[in-house]
C-alpha positions in Angstrom: 0.0 0.0 0.0 1.3 3.4 -1.0 0.0 6.4 1.0 1.3 9.8 2.0 -0.6 9.9 5.3 1.0 8.2 8.3 -2.4 7.8 10.0 -3.7 5.8 7.0 -0.6 3.5 7.1 -1.0 3.0 10.9 -4.6 2.0 10.4 -3.7 -0.6 7.9 -0.9 -1.9 10.1 -3.3 -2.5 12.9 -5.5 -4.8 10.8 -2.5 -6.6 9.4 -0.8 -8.2 12.4 0.9 -10.8 10.1 2.5 -8.0 8.2 1.4 -9.4 4.8 0.9 -5.9 3.4 3.9 -3.8 2.4 3.5 -0.3 3.6 5.2 2.4 1.5 5.1 6.1 2.6 5.1 8.6 -0.2 7.2 11.4 1.4 5.2 14.3 0.1 2.9 16.8 1.8 0.8 15.2 4.6 -1.3 16.3 7.5 -0.6 13.7 10.3 2.6 13.8 12.3 5.7 11.9 11.1 6.2 10.4 14.5 3.1 8.3 14.1 4.5 6.3 11.2 4.3 2.5 11.8 7.8 1.1 12.4 7.7 -1.3 9.5 6.9 1.4 7.0 9.3 2.0 4.1 9.9 5.7 3.4 10.8 7.3 0.1 9.7 9.6 -2.7 10.0 7.2 -5.7 9.1 3.5 -5.8 9.8 1.1 -8.7 6.7 -1.1 -9.1 8.6 -3.5 -11.3 10.7 -4.5 -8.3 7.6 -5.0 -6.0 5.1 -6.9 -8.1 6.1 -10.3 -9.6 4.5 -11.9 -12.6 2.9 -14.6 -10.4 0.9 -11.9 -8.6 -1.1 -10.9 -11.6 -4.9 -10.9 -11.0 -6.7 -13.7 -12.8 -9.8 -11.7 -13.7 -7.8 -9.5 -16.1 -7.2 -10.8 -19.6 -3.8 -10.1 -21.1 -3.2 -9.6 -24.8 0.2 -9.8 -26.6 0.0 -7.0 -29.2 1.2 -7.2 -32.8 2.1 -10.8 -33.2 2.8 -10.2 -36.9 6.0 -12.1 -37.5 7.6 -15.5 -36.7 9.9 -14.2 -34.0 7.1 -12.5 -32.1 4.9 -15.5 -32.5 7.8 -17.6 -31.0 8.1 -15.3 -28.0 4.3 -15.4 -27.5 4.0 -19.2 -27.6 6.8 -19.5 -25.1 4.9 -17.2 -22.7 2.0 -17.7 -20.3 0.0 -15.0 -22.0 -3.3 -16.5 -23.4 -4.2 -13.9 -26.1 -2.3 -13.0 -29.3 -3.3 -10.0 -31.4 -2.8 -10.0 -35.2 -3.0 -7.0 -37.4 -4.8 -8.1 -40.6 -4.1 -5.5 -43.2 -5.5 -6.7 -46.6 -5.5 -9.5 -49.1 -2.3 -10.3 -51.1 -3.2 -9.3 -54.7 -1.5 -12.4 -56.0 -2.4 -15.3 -53.7 -5.5 -13.8 -52.2 -4.2 -14.6 -48.7 -4.6 -12.3 -45.7 -1.4 -10.5 -44.7 -0.3 -9.7 -41.1 1.0 -6.1 -41.1 0.4 -3.2 -38.8 0.9 -0.3 -41.2 -0.8 0.4 -44.5 1.6 0.3 -47.5 0.7 3.9 -48.2 2.3 5.0 -44.9 5.1 2.4 -44.7 6.1 1.1 -48.1 7.1 -2.5 -48.4 10.7 -3.1 -47.3 13.2 -4.9 -49.5 12.8 -8.7 -49.1 9.9 -8.1 -46.7 8.3 -11.5 -45.9 4.5 -11.2 -45.8 3.2 -13.7 -43.3 -0.4 -15.0 -43.7 -3.2 -15.4 -41.2 -3.5 -19.0 -42.2 0.1 -19.8 -41.0 -0.5 -18.3 -37.6 -4.0 -19.6 -37.0 -2.8 -23.1 -37.5 -0.1 -22.7 -34.8 -2.5 -20.9 -32.4 -5.2 -23.5 -32.8 -2.8 -26.3 -31.9 -1.5 -24.4 -28.9 -5.0 -23.8 -27.4 -4.4 -20.1 -27.0 -6.8 -17.3 -27.9 -6.8 -15.2 -31.1 -7.5 -11.5 -31.2 -8.0 -10.3 -34.8 -7.5 -6.6 -35.4 -9.3 -5.9 -38.7 -7.7 -3.0 -40.6 -10.5 -2.8 -43.1 -14.1 -3.8 -43.6 -16.1 -5.1 -46.6 -14.7 -8.2 -48.2 -12.0 -8.5 -45.5 -14.6 -9.3 -42.9 -16.1 -12.1 -45.0 -12.7 -13.6 -45.8 -11.7 -13.6 -42.1 -14.9 -15.2 -41.0 -14.4 -18.0 -43.6 -10.9 -18.7 -42.4 -11.8 -18.7 -38.8 -14.7 -21.1 -39.6 -12.3 -23.5 -41.4 -10.1 -23.8 -38.2 -13.1 -24.4 -35.9 -12.2 -22.0 -33.2 -14.6 -21.9 -30.3 -16.0 -18.4 -29.6 -14.3 -18.5 -26.2 -11.0 -18.3 -28.0 -12.0 -15.5 -30.4 -11.7 -11.8 -30.1 -12.4 -9.3 -32.9 -11.3 -5.6 -32.8 -11.9 -2.8 -35.4 -12.5 0.9 -35.6 -16.2 1.9 -35.9 -15.5 3.7 -39.2 -13.9 0.6 -40.7 -16.4 -2.1 -40.0 -19.5 0.2 -39.5 -22.7 -1.2 -38.3 -23.1 -3.8 -41.0 -19.6 -5.3 -40.4 -20.0 -5.5 -36.6 -23.4 -7.2 -37.0 -22.0 -9.8 -39.4 -19.2 -10.7 -37.0 -21.6 -10.8 -34.0 -24.0 -13.0 -35.9 -21.3 -15.4 -36.9 -19.7 -15.5 -33.4 -22.2 -14.3 -30.8 -20.2 -15.4 -27.8 -16.8 -14.0 -29.0 -15.4 -10.7 -27.7 -16.2 -7.9 -30.2 -14.4 -4.7 -29.5 -13.9 -1.2 -30.8 -11.7 1.7 -29.6 -13.5 4.6 -28.0 -10.8 7.0 -26.8 -12.5 9.7 -28.9 -15.5 9.4 -26.5 -13.5 10.0 -23.3 -14.1 13.8 -23.2 -17.8 13.3 -23.8 -18.0 10.6 -21.1 -16.6 13.1 -18.6 -18.5 16.2 -19.7 -21.8 14.8 -21.1 -22.1 11.3 -19.8 -25.7 10.6 -20.8 -24.9 11.4 -24.5 -21.8 9.2 -24.4 -23.9 6.4 -22.8 -26.4 6.6 -25.7 -23.6 6.2 -28.2 -22.1 3.3 -26.4 -25.5 1.6 -26.0 -26.0 2.0 -29.8 -22.6 0.2 -30.3 -23.7 -2.7 -28.0 -26.9 -3.0 -30.1 -24.5 -3.8 -33.0 -23.0 -6.6 -30.9 -20.0 -4.8 -29.5 -19.3 -6.1 -26.0 -16.0 -4.5 -25.1 -14.6 -1.0 -25.5 -10.9 -0.1 -25.8 -9.1 3.0 -24.7 -5.5 4.2 -25.1 -3.2 4.2 -22.1 -2.4 7.9 -23.0 -6.0 9.0 -22.6 -6.3 11.7 -19.8 -8.4 11.1 -16.7 -8.2 7.4 -17.2 -9.5 6.5 -13.7 -12.6 8.7 -14.1 -13.3 7.1 -17.5 -13.0 3.5 -16.1 -15.1 4.4 -13.0 -17.9 5.6 -15.2 -17.7 2.7 -17.6 -17.8 0.3 -14.7 -20.9 2.0 -13.3 -22.6 1.5 -16.7 -21.5 -2.2 -16.8 -19.3 -1.8 -19.9 -16.1 -3.9 -20.1 -12.9 -2.0 -20.9 -9.6 -2.9 -22.5 -6.6 -0.6 -22.1 -4.2 -0.7 -25.1 -0.9 1.0 -25.9 0.7 0.1 -22.6 4.4 0.7 -23.4 6.5 -0.9 -20.6 6.4 -3.0 -17.5 5.9 -0.1 -15.1 3.0 1.3 -17.1 1.6 -2.2 -17.3 1.6 -2.5 -13.5 0.0 0.9 -13.1 -2.7 -0.2 -15.6 -3.3 -3.3 -13.4 -4.2 -1.1 -10.5 -7.1 0.4 -12.5 -8.6 -3.1 -12.8 -9.8 -3.0 -16.4 -11.2 -6.2 -18.0 -8.2 -6.6 -20.2 -4.8 -5.0 -21.1 -3.1 -5.1 -24.4 0.7 -4.6 -24.5 3.8 -5.4 -26.6 5.1 -7.4 -23.5 8.7 -6.1 -23.9 9.3 -6.9 -20.3 12.9 -8.3 -20.0 12.6 -8.5 -16.2 9.9 -11.1 -16.7 11.8 -12.8 -19.6 9.3 -11.5 -22.1 10.9 -10.1 -25.2 8.0 -8.8 -27.3 9.2 -7.2 -30.6 6.2 -4.9 -31.1 3.8 -4.8 -34.0 6.2 -3.3 -36.5 4.5 0.1 -36.5 6.4 2.6 -38.7 8.6 -0.4 -39.6 10.2 -0.5 -36.1 10.7 -3.4 -33.7 12.2 -3.9 -30.3 15.6 -5.6 -30.5 17.4 -7.3 -27.6 20.9 -8.4 -27.0 21.2 -11.4 -24.7 24.0 -13.6 -23.6 24.2 -16.9 -21.7 25.4 -16.4 -18.1 28.1 -18.5 -16.5 25.5 -20.6 -14.7 23.5 -21.1 -17.8 20.3 -19.6 -16.3 19.9 -16.6 -18.5 17.6 -16.7 -21.5 19.3 -16.6 -24.9 17.3 -15.9 -28.1 17.9 -18.8 -30.5 14.8 -18.6 -32.7 13.4 -21.8 -31.2 10.1 -21.6 -29.2 10.8 -24.8 -27.2 14.3 -23.7 -26.2 13.1 -20.2 -25.2 10.4 -21.7 -23.1 12.9 -24.0 -21.3 15.2 -21.1 -20.7 12.4 -19.1 -19.2 11.5 -21.9 -16.8 15.1 -22.2 -15.7 15.4 -18.5 -15.0 12.2 -18.5 -13.0 13.3 -21.5 -10.9 
């Protein structure tokens, strides 16, 4: 527990005789006297949450999504992890093979790189179906792309409990969302609503009318950027209305742990958390990826990237134990 008031920390210490709660005093402005601080309180102005909260302490009610699994290396990292959901960016159909390509950026913004290897949705769904993990499909267009995706998903026989669809409202529009909801009524169907955050805080009833209209289309989860101001007030209001919220764009482990404290229904992140032996590469936005340099320690316990999912998983287990 972090608090700047010694009286509050003392009250918690009295109901925690086994000392299972870590008391952290934020050494800022406070009203109660410093001499009333509980003896076991740690004092300081800055605390690194990444040193205080281990991976095993993550709450089970929050779903975690590995963002931008658009290449083989990122897929390998994801499969070796304990994260259940993988998000794929489905950009468009290959004009030659008619396959669906996994790519974050449109070619108009980020032209194709020399020798760029376009991976297909078919390749990845086959691996995910065998692993028993969940698939989050980020649709970058509507129209025929929706029908193609629904056909491929149907071919693999995914249960709705392992399916999650995400798209902007202007891309799928009402007809697209209704088609997906009809095909997979029990799947998660999500759209980003960061643009509604100011309205939710200033004119909540109007915002609720819009959100209710979206739920009529079949949407059952709303996504908001980590950078949205007044995040706590937004989540409190959405919770009062009974709407589930996903936080996306969480950039690092410290931000991830801060997002946990807000208790959303789900969090989407690149999972570039070396402290937890997660080495997510990112979605490839603007053609960029996270790169890591790792070496084997003398004792052989450190993880070493070798391009092999099984070996990476074994190394992660060794490091944890």
